[in-house]
C-alpha positions as CSV (number, residue, x, y, z in Angstrom):
1,M,86.8,10.3,-68.1
2,K,85.3,12.8,-65.4
3,W,83.5,14.7,-68.3
4,L,82.1,11.5,-69.8
5,K,80.7,10.5,-66.2
6,L,79.2,14.1,-65.9
7,A,77.8,14.2,-69.5
8,L,76.2,10.7,-68.9
9,L,74.6,11.8,-65.5
10,N,73.3,15.0,-67.1
11,W,71.8,12.9,-69.8
12,V,70.1,10.4,-67.4
13,M,68.9,13.2,-65.2
14,C,67.6,15.2,-68.0
15,D,66.1,12.7,-70.3
16,L,64.8,10.1,-67.8
17,W,63.7,12.3,-65.0
18,K,63.4,15.7,-66.6
19,S,65.3,17.4,-63.9
20,C,67.2,20.6,-63.9
21,T,70.9,20.2,-64.8
22,D,73.7,22.8,-65.1
23,D,72.9,23.7,-68.7
24,S,69.1,23.8,-68.4
25,Y,68.7,27.5,-68.3
26,L,72.0,29.3,-68.9
27,K,74.7,27.7,-70.9
28,V,78.1,29.1,-70.3
29,D,80.7,28.4,-73.1
30,Q,84.2,29.0,-71.4
31,T,86.1,28.6,-74.6
32,K,84.2,31.3,-76.5
33,G,83.3,33.6,-73.6
34,E,79.8,33.4,-74.3
35,I,76.5,32.7,-72.4
36,Y,73.3,31.3,-74.1
37,L,69.8,31.5,-72.7
38,M,68.2,28.3,-73.0
39,D,64.5,29.1,-73.2
40,S,63.2,26.3,-75.4
41,E,61.4,23.3,-74.1
42,D,63.9,20.9,-75.3
43,G,66.9,22.9,-74.1
44,K,68.9,22.6,-77.2
45,D,68.5,25.8,-79.0
46,G,69.8,28.7,-77.1
47,K,69.8,32.5,-77.6
48,K,73.2,34.0,-77.5
49,L,73.4,36.9,-75.1
50,P,74.9,40.2,-76.2
51,E,78.5,41.0,-74.9
52,N,77.3,43.9,-72.7
53,E,74.8,41.7,-70.9
54,V,77.5,38.9,-70.6
55,R,79.8,41.6,-68.9
56,E,77.0,42.6,-66.5
57,L,76.3,39.2,-65.6
58,I,79.9,38.5,-64.8
59,I,80.0,41.4,-62.5
60,E,76.7,40.5,-60.8
61,A,77.8,37.0,-60.4
62,N,81.0,38.2,-58.7
63,T,79.1,40.3,-56.5
64,I,76.5,37.6,-55.5
65,L,79.3,35.2,-54.6
66,K,81.0,37.7,-52.2
67,L,77.8,38.8,-50.4
68,P,77.7,37.7,-46.7
69,I,74.0,37.1,-46.9
70,F,74.4,34.7,-49.8
71,L,77.2,32.9,-48.1
72,K,75.2,32.6,-44.9
73,V,72.0,31.5,-46.6
74,N,73.7,28.9,-48.8
75,S,75.4,27.5,-45.7
76,S,72.2,27.2,-43.7
77,I,70.4,25.5,-46.6
78,K,73.2,22.9,-46.9
79,N,73.4,22.3,-43.2
80,T,69.6,21.8,-43.2
81,A,69.6,19.5,-46.1
82,R,72.5,17.4,-44.5
83,G,70.5,17.2,-41.2
84,M,67.5,16.1,-43.3
85,I,69.7,13.4,-44.9
86,F,71.8,12.1,-42.0
87,V,69.9,12.8,-38.8
88,K,66.2,13.5,-39.2
89,S,65.4,11.0,-42.0
90,K,62.9,8.4,-41.3
91,T,62.1,7.3,-44.9
92,I,63.7,7.2,-48.2
93,D,61.7,10.2,-49.2
94,D,63.4,12.4,-46.6
95,I,66.7,11.5,-48.1
96,I,65.6,12.2,-51.5
97,A,64.4,15.6,-50.4
98,G,67.6,16.4,-48.8
99,K,69.5,15.4,-51.9
100,M,67.3,17.3,-54.2
101,L,68.0,20.4,-52.1
102,L,71.7,20.0,-52.2
103,W,71.5,19.2,-55.9
104,G,69.7,22.5,-56.5
105,I,72.2,24.7,-54.4
106,D,75.1,22.9,-56.1
107,V,73.7,23.7,-59.6
108,M,73.2,27.3,-58.7
109,E,76.5,27.7,-57.0
110,K,78.5,26.3,-60.1
111,K,76.5,28.4,-62.4
112,Y,77.5,31.6,-60.5
113,Q,81.1,30.4,-60.4
114,N,81.2,29.6,-64.1
115,I,79.7,33.1,-65.0
116,A,82.2,34.8,-62.5
117,N,85.1,33.0,-64.0
118,L,84.1,33.7,-67.7
119,K,86.6,35.5,-69.8
120,I,85.4,37.4,-72.8
121,A,87.7,37.4,-75.7
122,E,88.9,40.9,-76.8
123,K,87.8,42.0,-80.2
124,K,90.6,42.8,-82.7
125,K,90.6,46.3,-84.1
């Protein structure tokens, strides 16, 4: 049921408001161990990345997630956004801006985690 809610939310966000969703730029297929570069305007056709590039992206994503500067900047941005929403907001625009910031950070973090956790199927010889 959770996947249905997420799929519906992604459809609404993408089709009605043309926003950036989790699969807008890189689509990670956990079952096949593949990554697709979504560079078309409609976001439906993706170019499969070669296995060596996928391996490099996995290493890079793991590295980024462990970098102290990434962790500190992410935490700082989240705290600033929460402050915009809950403390400093005077209008609905302030709340929406804070939510957009949190949404963007969340999409980026999930993408790094999905790539870092990707398992590439070993080829049979």
